[in-house]
Residue, then its C-alpha position, 0 to 999 in steps of 0.5 A: n584891731a578895729k579895722s580887722d573886726a569891721k572886716k570880719a563883721e562885714k564878711k559875716d553879714v555878707d555870708a548871712r545875706i548869701n544864706a538868706l538868698d539861699g533860703l529864698a530858693g524855691a520860695e512860692d511866687l504868688g503871681p503878679i499884681y496888676d493895677c486896674v482902673v475902670f472909668m467912664l469915657d464918652k458914655k462907655w465904660r473902659a478899663v486900663v490894666d497895668t500889664d507891665e507892672d510899672g505903675d505907668l498907665r499911659d502906655e496901656v490900651a483903654l479897653t472896653n467890652f470885647r464885643d464892642e471894639h474887639q480890642y485886647g491886651t497882653f500881659g507883659s511883653e514876652s508872655g504872649m498871654n492875651f486877654g479881653v475885658n467885660i465891665y459889669d454892674q455900672g463899672k463895679l465889676l471888671s472881668i478880665v478874660a484869659d485862657t484857662g488852657d490851649h483847648g478852646t483856641h484849638v477847637a475854634g481853629i478847627v471850626g474857622a481858622y483863616f490863614p490866607d497865606q497858608p490855606d493848609l492851616n485853615g479850619v473847616a469854615p475859614g473866616v466864620q464869625i466866632v464868638s468866644v464864650k468862656i465856660g471853664d473856671t480857671r480856679i478849678g482847672g477849667m472845669e465848666t460851671a453852671p453859671g458859665l454854661v447858662r451865661g454862655l447861652i445868654a451871651a450866644k443868644r444876645a450875640g445872634c449866634d447860629l451855632i454853638n460848639m461845646s467841647y465839654g462834657e461829664p457823666s450823667r445819671t439821667p439823660n434829658r433831665g436837670r436845670i442845665p439841659e432844660h436851659f439848653a433845650d429852651f435856647i435850642n428849640k425856642h431860639g433856633i440855635i443849633y447846638i453841637s457837642s462832643a460825645g465824650n472820651a470814655g470808651p470803648a465800653l458801651s453806654t459811656v456817652g456823656a452829658p450834655g452832647a450825647t444825652l440831650s435830645a436837642s443836641i448833636g452829639v459827635g463821635a471821633y473818627i480817624s482815617p488812614a490819611m490822618m494816621r499817616s499825616e498826624y501820627v506818622l504811622d507806617g502801613k495801611l490801617p482801615e478807617m476806624p473810631y478812636t479807641w477812647t471815643s465814647r459809645g452809646p447807647a445812653y441809659d435811656g436807650d438813645m444811640g447817643v452818637d448823632i454823627f461821626a467826624p474826624g477827631g484829631a487835627f493840627s490847629p492853632v493854639p495861643n501865643w503863650t504856648r510858644q508854637k503856632v499849631l498843635q496836634m490834639n485828638g478827642t471828641s473835643m476835636a470831632s465836635p468843632n469839625t462838625c460845627g464847621s461843616v454845619a457852618l458851611l451848610i448854613s452859609g450856603l443855605k442863607q446865600l440861596s435863601v433856602p429855609y432850614n432849622v435845627q430839625s432839618i439840619r439834624r435830619a440832613l446830617a443823619n440821612t446823608a452820613r456814610e455808614i462805615p462797614d465793620i464799625e459798630v453803630f454805637a461809635q459812628g451813629p448813622g455814619l461819617l458826616q458828608v457835608d456836600r450830600a447834606f447840603d444837597y439834601l437840605r436844598e432838595h427837601a426844604d419844602a417837604t412836609a414836616e421837614q422843619l418839624n421836630i417829630r418826637v418819638m419816645a418809648s414808655g418812661n420818657r425814654r428815647g429808645i429801648y434798651l434791654r440790658e439785664q437778664l430779666d429784661t430779655a428772658e421773655p418777649s416784651s412789648h413796649l408802648v411808643n409815643i410819636r408826636p410832632i412838636f410845634p413851635d410855641d408861635a405856631k398858629n392853630a390852623e397849622r396844628v389842625d391841618f397837620e397830617l403825616r402818614l408814616s411807614l414803619s419798619t424795623t432793621a432786624d427781625w427780632v423787633s416788630t411793629g405795625n406798618t403805618v401810623l397816621l400822625t396828627h397834632g395830638g400824636q399817636n401811640f404804637r407798640v414795639r415787640v422785642d423777642a430775644s429768644d433766638l439771639e446769641p450772647g452779645v449785643h444786638t441792635s435794631w432801629v424802628i424807622g418811620h418814612d414819609a409814606e408819600a416820599p420814602d426817598r427822603g430817608p427816615l423822618v424818625r428813628l427809635p433805637v433798640t439795643l438788647i444784650v444777651p449775657e454769656k453763661l458762666s461755668d459752675v466755678a464762676e469763671l470765664e476763660e477766652s482767647v481773643e485775636l486782636a488788631p489795631g482798634v479791634f475789640h472783644r466785648t463779653f457780657i456776663q450776668v454777674p453771680p448774685g453773691a459776687q462782690w468783685a472780679d479778678f481778671q488775668l490778661q496774658r499776651q501770647g507771643g509777639d516781638v515788641p510791647a503792645r498796648f491794650v485797653v480793658h474796660a468793664v462797665q455795669k449799668l446801675d440804677d441812679r448812677n452814672f457809668r463812672d460809678a460802676e466802671f473799671q478801665a485800664y490801659i495796659t502795655l504787655k511785653p511778649d508772653e507777659k501777663t497781668t492781674r487786676s481786680f475791680a468791684v462788681t454788683g451781683g445780679r447785674v450784667l457786666e460788659f467786659c471789653v478787651c481792645q487793642y489800642w488803635s495805634t498799636p500795630g500788628e495782630h496780637s493774641v491774648d487770653f483772659t480769665l475772669r473770676f468772680r469772688g466775694i462774700v455777701p453781708s446782710d447789710r452792705n453799709v455797716t453803721l455802729i453806734e458808740g456804746t452799744p453791744g456788738l452789731r450783728l451781720d450775717l455773711t453768706n457765700h454763694l460762690p465756691m469756697a472762699e477764705l473769710d478774713v474780716k478787716a474793718r478800719l475807721t480812717t476818717h473823722r466827719h462832722a457837720i458845721a452849720a451855716k454862719t450866714n446866708d445871703l439870697r439876692p438877685s444878680p444885678s448883671v445883664r449876663d444873668r438875665l434870661p431872654d424871657g426876663r427872668v433874673i437868676h438869683r444867687l444864694r451865698l452861705s458862709y461857714l467858719l472852719e478852724q484847723t487846729k493843725d496842718g493837714n488835709v480836709t475834704l469839704r462836702f455839701p451833700a444836697t448838691d454834690d456830685w451832680l452837674y448836668d442832671s442836677p435840679f440846681g446845676g452845681h455849685l462853687w465854694t471857696v476857702h479864704d484864710q483869716h487874712g482874706r486871701l483866697v487859698y482854694t476853690d472847688d466845685i461839686w466834686s470835692d478833692p482834699v485840700k491841705l490847709s495850714k493851722g488857722k481859721y478859715t471862711i468857707t463861702f458856698t455859692i449856688r444860683h437859680e432862677n427859682t428863689d423857692k429852690l434856693r430858700d430850701l438850701k439856706s439851712m444846709s450844713m457843710v460836712v467836714d472830713r479829716p483823715l484820722s492820724s492813725p486808722i482805728s481797727v474794729t474788732t469782729s467776732n462770732a459772739q455779741w458780748s465777746k471780742g475774743a471769739s474768732l470767726p471761721g477761716s473759710l465759707g463753703h458754697s451756700s454757707m453762712t456765718t454770723a459776725f459781730f462788730h464791736t465799737p472801738s473807743k472814739p478819738p478825743m476830737a470826736v463828739a456827739g453827732d460826729q461820725l467815724l468813717g471807713t471800710v470793711t472787707y470780708a474775704g481773703k485769698p489763698a496764699a497761691d491765689v492772685g488778685s485782690a484780697g478783698r473787694p476793691g474799695g471795700f464796703k462802707l463802715a461808719m460809727l456814730v459818736t454819741t458822747g462828748s461836746r465841742s467847746t465854744s467858750k474861750p479860756t478865761p485869762t488868768k489875772p495877775e494879783g495886787d498892784l502888779a496886776v494894775a501895772v500889767q493891765q496899764l502896760h497892755a492898755l497903752d501897748r495896743e497896736e492901734n495906738r502904740k506908736k503915738q505913746l511909746a514913751k508912756v509904754v516904756t515908763a509903764a514897762d519900767k514900772v512892771i519891771d521895778m515891781i518884780e524882785q528879779d534876784e528872788v525870782a532867779m534864785h527860786f528857779g535855781r532849785r528844784i521843788d517837791t512836786g508832792d508839796a502843795a505849798a511848794v507847787k503853789e509858790r512855783k506857780a506864783f513865781e512863774k507868773q512873775r517871770s512871765h510878767l517880767i519877760d513880757a514887760l522887757y519885750r514890750k519895752g524893747r519894742a517901744l524903744a525900737y519903734m522910736e527909731l522908725p522914720e515916721v516916729i522920728a519925724k514927729k518926735p526926734i530922739a534927743d540923745l541917740e547914744e543914750h537911747e542905744k545904751r537903753f536898748e542894749a541894756n534892756y535886750t541884755l536883760l531879756s536875754q538872761w530870761v529867754d532866748p530872744t531869737e525864739k518864736d515869741h520874741f524874735l522880732l526884737a532880735v531882728r530889730r537889733h540886727r537891723r539897728k546894727g546894720e546886720l541885715g543878712a543876719a536879720l533876714v536869716l532869723l526872720q525867714k527861719q521863724m516865718k517857716l515855723t509860724p502861721a502867715n503874719y503880715w508884719h513878718y512878710k512886710k519886714q522881709r520886704d522892707m529889708m530887701v528894699e534896704l539891701g537893694w534887692s529890687q526884683l525880690a522886693k517887687r515880688a515880695t510886694s506882690n506876694l504881700m498883697v496876695r497873702f493879705p488882701e485885707k491889709t492891702d485894701k486898708 
């Protein structure tokens, strides 16, 4: 009966609603939407943020620039996420500043946390005035950016800061060079701001100190120390271990010879963290913690010096820290620099020598080539005694008077700390500086690393300690056996390491090492770290590092790429917190076949490319494997925009304005997949870049920001569709920016399947096989044959991949080829990328006119204003098509070889397409007539008749297509809604939303049905998601 049927229908829709809810499980939440209002009040810009998303701003705080009133807001009542604001450009830009993570708060707490009732939680300088400057961009995981760094310096200067702590850093190719280091040096030297920064967490190998802390002369770079008391209280370690560096703390020297670590300080602490972490304090370690420990200590020094009116500056502070540090026995200088910071001794030193000659003068000492030290690492550097020209010069402030410069004289006594380094005894230093020579003789030194200092004391007051220090580091490599192997047994203990330096054989391309633990009773953790110093590369480009846990008697084998002919450091270390003493054996074996060209470039359509393969090592298996895996093409910039920044935060103290260049590119994804975007002119450089890095964003066709990245591009997965890529870079020199206006963007996509490149021993024959092995000092020739290109590759594109040359015997261990391989590329020379759109096929005759009239009336912008006309136009098209004749035609098969039959089939297909299109448009127009905003203006005269018309049209459409499929499903959704079947409508809509590109109207209909169902929380989230996904629609 009717009652029973109604109950069944009700239950069916309830089940559908449950299914719709199940379909929402795990749905993406794109975050909250906060209404923000900026206004002028009492001549001050203020902002109100609707932090609880209730639409009522009366309960919110009217904030202004944080530095003016120190007010902050909190997002939501329970989140604990506090924020401040800055308002720029006459109220046009609101910057909401919140945490990227807990790192910054932890660092600030080490410097100056102040808990009067819990003094054990205090920082080093409790109550010190802290100015928070955010340099990490939340969109890229908190990575520092060039605009953030330069704006941070400007902010620090404007706030009158005495000190900057920066617990950030990255690898660098060239110390003391680049736009960002130039700005740092300018702010430090001209404006007297003391800059302290972490040395890095990239040890234990040598030359792993990072920029800018350890590679900038003007900075104070800090290494990480741990004491026995820290081990017990922070790490709950039993037993008594000696004080030591953390295993991971970066070691000097920098690539230009400077020691890199200027002071040693505790690198772990319990310190306050933000409220959103749900805890008061947290233990962290790193040179990020050692740097604020030093910064807090220097804050104490400055506070005391100011109170006593004792003069000081950047140079006197640096000198006091170095000359009073406690050198820790049995810890190498590369980790501790001059030693552990002693704040009380440094304060006494500053008071005692405040008025001494040149105490506040920067005395620069540089070896030839503008190097801050002498670093002899390669075998050719140490094969014979060498002489090095050194320049020593006082650097006066810009405002120093000429008389001060003329009168300056300082006699320095020179000495060295090792007898293999020698120099003169005295140098008279005047304003113009002086040169002297340093002789280095390694002839009597054992294999390993050796250090010395050239030290200059005030000849009249030698008790002051060194006024200048020039580090000298020299490496003598081990000699390998004839089989290019090295075997050693090593005794280790917590924090103890064993460094071996090897001259890598000229023919080696990679190394296999085997590490075996001898005995023991519990698992133990070790670190293996191998580094080579390569020209114009940072240490990350030529390192291998592995943290390895071994059970008793367990062994492991790993492989890593090497460069032949250069010295390799191979460091084995027991992790500092691993208790007990342990014995390990390691074997290092070098392998490889040398190609005559490291990078192979094939050209489409050319015969086999010749390469000579040589083996300089013992017998090697020959097994050439070449594969192309990536399609690369370039896209020219669509627009460019160069303009000065209007913001005060981009105005340097000398009045120069930083300009911004913005380039835009159009990218089309023909299918879902990964893409890597590159900007070769500025990629991979930050601190040593002449520009200081860039930022790029990806917006979809709806204007939604979907991805942000910087100079180190990662693959990003993009859905099918069109995207706008915006590249932004800043500089105060507009000429440099103009040079980038025509820069192309490089797009890399993985091939659906790798393309193998055939090799043989004959240029014109792919079947001629190569020999299976190469003996010592043997050579063979290989020819690479270009494969067929994939369809999407056109002239000017490249296919990229790798090639390896060596194999291994079945019983051998290690890699079967050079890890990472050698670069392989193929230049495509044929094909073109079509930019023209296909011309739509026009219908013929009177039907053509009727179809065009229907489409003209049914445009989105005017559709709702003329729905009756749309229905009439659709009926006209429908009436012009003989539906029975079309149906009968498709009821039989045709002879595909009969041209006339094929032509007739195409004509009927066209008629069927027009019929389906007209039925769909008519059904949509009838449904739109029922919308509240349409009924308000034009009510439906006969609802029952209207219902019959809709159902009849829907039934007819169903005879030709499945209305629930992707092209017509919205009409089926509308039909379910008309019947009150909201559950079924949601299930169908959500099914198609997963199968089709993001569409504003789909998400809006989903939200509207949630509102109808009373699902308020889901509707609220859907509204927020709608605004995030489709900002262009929201703005309108």
